[in-house]
C-alpha positions in Angstrom: 0.0 0.0 0.0 2.9 2.3 0.7 4.2 2.0 -2.8 0.7 2.8 -4.1 0.5 6.0 -2.0 4.0 6.9 -3.1 2.9 6.7 -6.7 -0.1 8.8 -6.0 2.0 11.4 -4.2 4.5 11.4 -7.1 1.7 12.4 -9.5 -0.1 14.7 -7.1 2.9 16.9 -6.4 3.1 17.5 -10.2 -0.6 18.2 -10.4 -0.9 22.0 -10.7 -4.5 22.4 -9.6 -3.7 20.8 -6.3 -1.3 23.6 -5.5 -3.6 26.2 -7.0 -6.4 25.0 -4.6 -4.0 25.2 -1.6 -3.0 28.7 -2.6 -6.7 29.8 -3.1 -7.8 28.5 0.4 -4.8 30.0 2.1 -5.4 33.4 0.5 -9.1 33.3 1.2 -8.3 32.4 4.9 -6.0 35.4 5.4 -8.2 37.7 3.4 -11.3 36.7 5.3 -9.7 37.3 8.7 -8.3 40.7 7.5 -11.6 41.9 6.1 -13.6 40.8 9.2 -11.1 42.5 11.5 -11.4 45.7 9.4 -15.2 45.7 9.5 -15.1 45.0 13.3 -12.7 47.9 13.8 -15.0 50.2 11.9 -17.9 49.1 14.1 -15.7 49.5 17.1 -14.8 53.1 16.2 -18.4 54.0 15.5 -19.6 52.7 18.9 -16.7 54.4 20.7 -17.6 57.7 19.1 -21.0 57.6 20.7 -19.7 56.3 24.1 -21.1 52.8 23.9 -19.3 49.6 24.6 -18.4 47.4 21.6 -19.1 43.7 21.5 -18.2 41.7 18.4 -21.1 39.7 16.9 -18.9 37.5 14.9 -16.0 35.2 15.7 -13.3 33.2 13.9 -15.2 30.0 14.6 -18.4 31.3 13.0 -16.5 32.6 10.0 -14.7 29.3 9.5 -18.1 27.5 9.3 -19.0 29.6 6.2 -16.1 28.1 4.3 -16.3 24.5 5.6 -19.9 23.5 5.1 -20.4 20.9 2.3 -21.6 23.4 -0.3 -18.9 26.1 0.4 -15.5 26.9 -1.0 -13.1 24.5 0.8 -15.1 21.2 0.3 -15.9 22.1 -3.3 -12.2 22.7 -4.1 -11.4 19.4 -2.4 -13.9 17.6 -4.6 -12.7 19.3 -7.7 -9.0 18.2 -7.0 -10.1 14.6 -6.3 -12.3 14.4 -9.3 -9.9 15.8 -11.8 -6.9 13.9 -10.4 -8.5 10.5 -10.4 -10.5 10.9 -13.6 -7.3 11.8 -15.2 -5.9 8.5 -13.9 -8.9 6.7 -15.5 -8.3 8.4 -18.8 -4.6 7.5 -18.8 -5.2 3.9 -17.8 -3.4 4.2 -14.5 -5.7 1.8 -12.7 -5.1 -0.9 -15.3 -1.3 -0.4 -14.9 -1.6 -0.6 -11.1 -3.2 -4.0 -11.4 -0.6 -5.2 -13.9 2.0 -4.0 -11.4 0.7 -6.5 -8.9 -1.7 -4.5 -6.8 -5.1 -6.1 -6.0 -8.3 -4.4 -6.9 -9.1 -4.0 -3.2 -5.7 -2.3 -2.6 -6.4 0.1 -5.5 -9.9 0.8 -4.4 -9.0 1.5 -0.7 -5.9 3.3 -1.8 -7.9 5.7 -3.9 -10.2 6.5 -1.0 -7.5 6.8 1.6 -5.4 9.1 -0.7 -8.5 11.2 -1.3 -8.6 11.8 2.5 -5.0 12.9 2.4 -6.0 15.5 -0.2 -9.0 16.4 1.9 -6.9 16.9 5.1 -4.1 18.8 3.3 -6.5 21.4 1.7 -8.5 21.7 4.9 -5.2 22.3 6.8 -4.1 24.9 4.2 -7.2 26.8 5.1 -7.5 26.3 8.9 -3.8 26.9 9.8 -3.4 30.4 8.3 -7.0 31.2 9.2 -6.4 30.7 13.0 -2.8 31.8 13.0 -3.6 35.1 11.5 -6.8 35.3 13.5 -4.9 34.7 16.7 -2.8 37.8 16.0 -5.8 40.1 15.8 -7.2 42.0 18.8 -9.6 39.7 20.7 -12.1 42.5 21.3 -12.4 42.9 17.5 -12.4 39.3 16.4 -12.7 36.7 19.2 -11.8 33.1 18.6 -15.4 32.1 19.6 -18.4 33.7 21.2 -19.7 30.3 22.1 -18.9 27.8 24.8 -16.5 25.0 23.9 -19.1 22.3 23.7 -21.3 24.2 21.2 -18.3 25.0 19.0 -17.1 21.4 19.1 -20.6 20.1 18.2 -20.8 22.5 15.3 -17.4 21.4 14.0 -18.4 17.7 14.4 -21.6 18.1 12.3 -19.8 20.1 9.6 -16.7 18.0 9.3 -18.5 14.6 9.4 -20.8 15.9 6.7 -17.7 16.8 4.6 -16.0 13.5 5.3 -18.8 11.6 3.5 -18.2 13.4 0.2 -14.8 11.8 -0.9 -16.1 8.3 -0.5 -19.2 9.0 -2.5 -17.2 10.7 -5.3 -14.5 8.0 -5.4 -17.0 5.1 -5.5 -18.8 6.8 -8.4 -15.6 7.4 -10.3 -14.5 3.8 -10.0 -17.9 2.4 -10.7 -18.4 4.4 -13.9 -14.8 4.9 -15.1 -16.2 7.7 -17.2 -15.7 11.5 -16.7 -19.1 12.7 -17.8 -21.0 9.9 -16.0 -19.0 10.3 -12.8 -19.7 14.1 -12.6 -23.3 13.7 -13.6 -24.1 10.9 -11.2 -22.3 12.5 -8.3 -23.9 15.9 -8.6 -27.2 14.2 -9.4 -27.0 12.4 -6.0 -25.9 15.6 -4.3 -28.7 17.6 -5.8 -31.3 14.9 -5.0 -30.3 14.6 -1.3 -30.1 18.4 -1.1 -33.6 18.9 -2.5 -35.0 16.3 -0.2 -33.2 17.9 2.8 -34.4 21.3 1.8 -38.0 20.2 1.7 -37.7 18.5 5.0 -35.9 21.5 6.5 -38.8 23.8 5.5 -41.3 21.3 6.8 -39.6 20.9 10.1 -41.5 23.7 11.7 -44.7 21.9 11.0 -43.9 19.0 13.2 -41.5 17.1 11.0 -38.3 18.2 12.8 -37.6 14.5 13.7 -37.4 13.6 10.0 -35.5 16.8 9.1 -32.7 15.8 11.6 -31.7 13.0 9.2 -30.8 15.4 6.4 -27.7 17.4 5.9 -29.4 20.7 5.1 -31.1 20.8 8.5 -28.0 19.6 10.3 -25.8 22.2 8.7 -28.4 25.0 9.3 -28.3 24.2 13.0 -24.5 24.0 13.1 -23.5 27.0 11.1 -25.7 29.7 12.6 -24.1 32.5 14.6 -25.4 31.1 17.9 -26.2 27.4 17.3 -29.1 26.0 19.3 -29.0 22.2 19.0 -31.3 21.5 21.9 -34.4 23.3 20.6 -36.6 22.7 17.6 -39.5 25.0 16.6 -42.7 23.5 15.4 -46.1 25.0 14.3 -49.3 23.2 15.2 -52.9 23.8 14.2 -54.8 24.1 17.4 -58.6 24.9 17.3 -58.2 26.2 13.8 -55.3 28.5 14.7 -51.6 27.9 14.0 -49.5 28.1 17.1 -45.7 27.8 17.5 -44.0 26.0 20.3 -40.5 24.9 21.2 -39.4 21.3 21.6 -36.3 20.8 23.7 -33.9 17.9 24.2 -32.9 17.6 20.5 -29.1 17.8 20.9 -28.4 14.1 21.3 -30.9 12.9 18.6 -29.5 15.4 16.2 -25.9 14.4 16.8 -26.7 10.6 16.6 -28.7 11.1 13.4 -25.9 13.1 11.8 -23.3 10.5 12.6 -25.6 7.6 11.6 -26.5 9.1 8.2 -23.0 10.1 7.2 -21.6 6.7 8.3 -24.4 5.0 6.4 -23.6 7.1 3.2 -19.9 6.2 3.5 -20.5 2.5 4.1 -23.2 2.1 1.4 -21.3 3.9 -1.3 -18.0 2.4 -0.2 -19.3 -1.2 -0.3 -21.4 -0.8 -3.5 -18.5 0.9 -5.2 -16.1 -1.8 -4.2 -18.3 -4.6 -5.4 -19.0 -3.0 -8.8 -15.3 -2.0 -9.2 -14.1 -5.5 -8.5 -16.5 -7.0 -11.0 -16.2 -4.8 -14.0 -13.4 -4.5 -16.6 -10.9 -1.6 -16.5 -10.3 1.0 -19.1 
């Protein structure tokens, strides 16, 4: 397996878009922190001029959520790098050559997924490290690390990152099942769009008593995790009582939400991983 990873790394470090993606996320991280601090400083001077105390309404943690959710910049760049890199391998017959070199199909399949996570972690690190290093140098009264307690911040990151972690497995399995550039991209984004639309519908319907169903879908999970002040424990529902719609709060939803998030993402990863492996092991290579 080490030789397989070594061959992947040999090609990846000569893959220009990988370094472009790293440069983009690092630049965006530094620019985002700088712009946020500038805006906060302007607000600070305005409140000081009228003799009021200034309290920042944003934090580094909240800003990072906006770039890490599955449909935002960093995960999209990760998926683009993975898709272009491995689809190029399919086009050039690299997978066939790996089998001829003595690697088993299982090694090639698992190696592709594991190396995708190396790409994933590298690009995420290229964003998070400069983001928090530069942010830590800024005045805390202008841009605090977090305005939330540690548990809430950790739960938000858990939901966002585990949602991101499911994406490389789905993409890799589709690439190796289809071995076709157009089909891979079409099927992957078709699945992504379908799940998103179902999740969007259930998110909107959650206020009408379907919050327990909505908790299974990424849209609802991310909407709870990426808000300025996440409230995992409470769900709002609307009920028709004596002909009048009335709203009420339902508490105790933190643990069900976390469990459903972990369950659905592990299910996606296992289902696509197993199906992709079975199909890949049974079909001919290009």
